N, C-alpha and C positions, 0 to 999 in steps of 0.2 A: 568119685572117679573123675579122671581128667581126660579130656579128648581134644584132639587137634582138628580145627575146622578150616578147610581150604575153600574159599569162594563165599563171598558175603553179598550175593545178590538178594533179590526179594525173598527167596526161600532160605538161603544159607544164613542170612542175617537173623531172620525170625526163628529159625531152628536153634541157632546158637543162643539166642536170648531165652528160649524156652528151656534149654538144657541148664542154663545158669539159674533160672527161676526155680528149677526143680532141685537145686542144691549141689549140682556137679560143677566142675571147673572146666573152663574152655580156654585154650590157647588158639589164636586165630591168625590166619594170613589171608590177605587179599591182594590182588595185583596192584590195585590203587590203594595207597595207604590211608586215604581219608576214611574209608569204611572201617578199616581196622581200628583206627583211633576212635571212631564212633562207638564201636562195640566195646572198646576198653572202658568207656564211660558207664557201661552196664556191668562191669566187673570182670571182663575177659582179660587175658594176658595178650598184649599186642605183640605180634611178631612181623618182621618186615622182610623176611626171606624164608624160603622153604627150609633151609638149613637151620635157621634160628628156631623155626617151629618144631622141628624134630628134636632139637636139643632141649626144648622146653618140656618135653614129655619123658616119663620114665618107662622103661620096658616092662611088659610088652605094650607098645604104643598103639593107640587107636587113632587113625587119621581118616577123617570123613571129608570127601570131596563133593561139593555141590557146584558143578561146572557144566557148561554146555557139552553135549555129547560130541564125540568126534575128535578133531584135531586138537582143540584146546585141552580136552581131558587127557588125551594121550601125551601131550607135551608135559603136563604136570606129573602124570604118572611116571614117565620115563625119568624125570628128575628125582622123584621120590624113590624109585628103585635103587638109586645109588646112595641113598641116605638112610634108609630104614635097616633094621636088624632082623635076624631070624626070630620068628614068633610074633612080630608086629602084625597089626590088622589094618588093611587098607579097604575103605568102603567107598563105592561109587553110589551116591544117592540121587544122581541125576536120571535122565531119561535115555540111557544108552540102549542100543539094540542088544538083545540077550546073546546073540551069536558073538558079539564083541567080548562079552564076559568070559566066554570059553577060552578065547585067546589070552585074555588078561590073567585068568586063573592059572593058565599054563606058565605064563611068565613069572607070576608070583611064586608058584610052586618050585620053579627052578632056583629061586633065591631063598626058599624056605620061609616065606612069610605068607600070611593069609589074605584072601580077597573075598569080600562080600559084595553082592549086588543088591541094592535096596531100592525098590520102587516106592516113591514117596508121593502121597496124595494129600491135599489139604489146602494148597494154594496160600493166599495171603491171610486166610482165616486160621491157619494152623497154630500160630502163636497163642491164640486164645482158646481154641477148641481141641488142639492136638492134631497129630498127623497119622494117617493110616499108612502103615509100613508093611511092604511085601518083600520078604527077605530070602535071598538065595545064597547058597554057599555051605561050607563045612559047618557041621553042627557045633563043633568045639569052638569055632570062631564066633558063631552066633551066641553061644553061652557066655563067652567072655564079654561081649558087647551088650548083652541083654539089659543091664541096668540103664543104659543110654536109650535103648529102644523104649523101655517102659517110661522113661522121663519124657520122651517126645510124643508118645501116643496117648490117646484117651484109653479108658478101660477097654480091654479086649481089642485094641487097635493095632496090634502087630502080630505077625505070623511068620514062622519059618516055613517057606513054601516048598523047599526041596534043595537039591544040589545047585551048583553054580549055574546061573542064568535063570533059575526059576523065579526069582524076585522080579527081574525086569521083564520076563515073559508074561507073568501075571499082570504087571502094571501096564504092559502094552495092550493086552486084551481089555483091561479095565478102561483104558482111554478109548479104545475102539467102541466099547459099549457106551461110553460117555458121548461119543459123536452121535450114535443112534438115538439116545435119549434126548439130546439137545435138538436134533432134527425133528423128532416127533413133537416136542413142545412148540418149536418154531412153526411147524406146519399147522398145528392146531390153532395157535393164535392167529396165523395168517388167514385161515378159513373164517374165523370170527371177524377179523378186520374187514374181510370182503363181504360180510353178510349185512342184511338190513338192520341187524341189531347192534352194529358196531358202535354207533353214537351213544348207545345206552350203557355200554359195558365199560366198567372200570377194571382194567386188567390187573392192577395191583391188588385190589380187593378180591378179584376172582382167583388170583394166584394164592392169596391167603386162604380163601374158602376151600380150594382144592386140597390144601394141606391139613384140613380139619377132618381127618378120617377117611378121605376118599382113596380109591385104589391107586391113583396116580400121584399121591403125595410124595414129596422128595425135597432134598436140600436145594436142588436146582430150582424148584418152584419158590423156595424162600428167596433165592437170589433174583428170580424174575420179579417177585414182589417188590424188592428193593429197587431194581432197575426201573420198573414202571412207576414207582412212587416218585422217582427223580425226574422221569421224563415219560409222561403217560402214553405217548405214541412213539417214543424213541427217536424224536425228530432230530436230536443232536448227533445221531450216529449214521454212518454209512454202512450199507449191507455188504461189507467186505470182510470175509471170514478166513483167517489164516489157519494153517494146520502146522503142528510142531513135529510131525513125523510119525508119532505112534499109531495114528489111524492108518497111515499108509502101510506101516509094518504089519498091522493086524490083518489088513486085506491081503498083503503078500503071503502071510502065513496061511491064511485060509486057502489061497490058491495052491500053495505048496502041498497042503495036506488034503486038498479037495473037500474042504469043509464049506458047506453052504452058508454064506453070510451076506444075503442080499441087502438087508437093512443097513448094516455097517458100511458096506461098499457104496451104496447110494448116498448115504450121509456124507461120505468123503467126497463123492463126485459133486454133491451140492455145494460143498465148500469151494471146490475148484470153480464151479459155475458162478459163485458169488463175486468172483474177482473180475468178471468181464461185463462191461456195459455194451449193449447192442452186439452181443456175441455173434461171431460169424456163423456157427452152426444154426443159430436161430434164424439168421437171414436165409440160409439154405432151405430150412423148413418152410419159411414163408414163400420163397421163390417156387418151390416144388408144388405147394398147394395152389399157387396162382397158375402154374403151368398146366397141371392136370385137371383143375376144377374151375379155373377162372376166379378163384377166391380173391377178395380184396386184400391189398397189402398197404402198409403205411410207408410212404417214401421218406428216405433220409434227406436231410438238408444238404448233405454233401453230394457232389456229382459223382458219376461213375468213375471208377478207378481203372486205369489201363496199364497195369504193371506188366512186366515181361515175365513174371513167374508163372 
């Protein structure tokens, strides 16, 4: 089977290579041609425009986009809509919001081609171990693309989750859960680092230990083991944690449906908190404790600010 791949970032490049390794053909396009040429060295057909990519495939075409959600993706989709033919399949494998899939499916249906939303998990390790794929959209389009899903995923690593939006919805919740799991590990290691036993603990070995049959074993602990092996106390990192959107969407969804999700919500809030040094809310807390109880406070080196706000 031959597939067109659009977007050769960290995920797109590795996914295209895995498809090639599994015996399928890939025609690829990337905005910057250097990555397209790089993938061609692995056996892909290099295309240097969207039109050239579409022409390189036989109907019914399968076109997989691995692009940032939002404006960039919509720009490429709008260009594709004028190039594809009835019966072709367009796949968004990025981290789009599931409600955007509903709009895009409607646009695709009006032009008589198919649209699948595929939540993709596996990160930079997917080339070696495979990708977990959560797929939404029409079953007949899923059936057409299934050989590619099987090539990308490990055994039992892909699932048709339901109609349009289901794939990205499940991936959104998956990432929300990921936030909570990561926060739990972070807090646990933080408690140990603040304890009298910290100097005796090798966190890399401990991460490995916990993966030997314990209730909290996971792939995240394998990654923690690797991170602590490289830097035992992570001295080379700053505690600044970004979020890519899915955690926020999960919390918004919980609010929309009145679903209780305190752990996932607090995990997201802690990421926001990580980005502030000497945060103003913390200074308010310190000031209030001083005012009502005369509690000691630590003075800032900076003098008082007298803004007009």
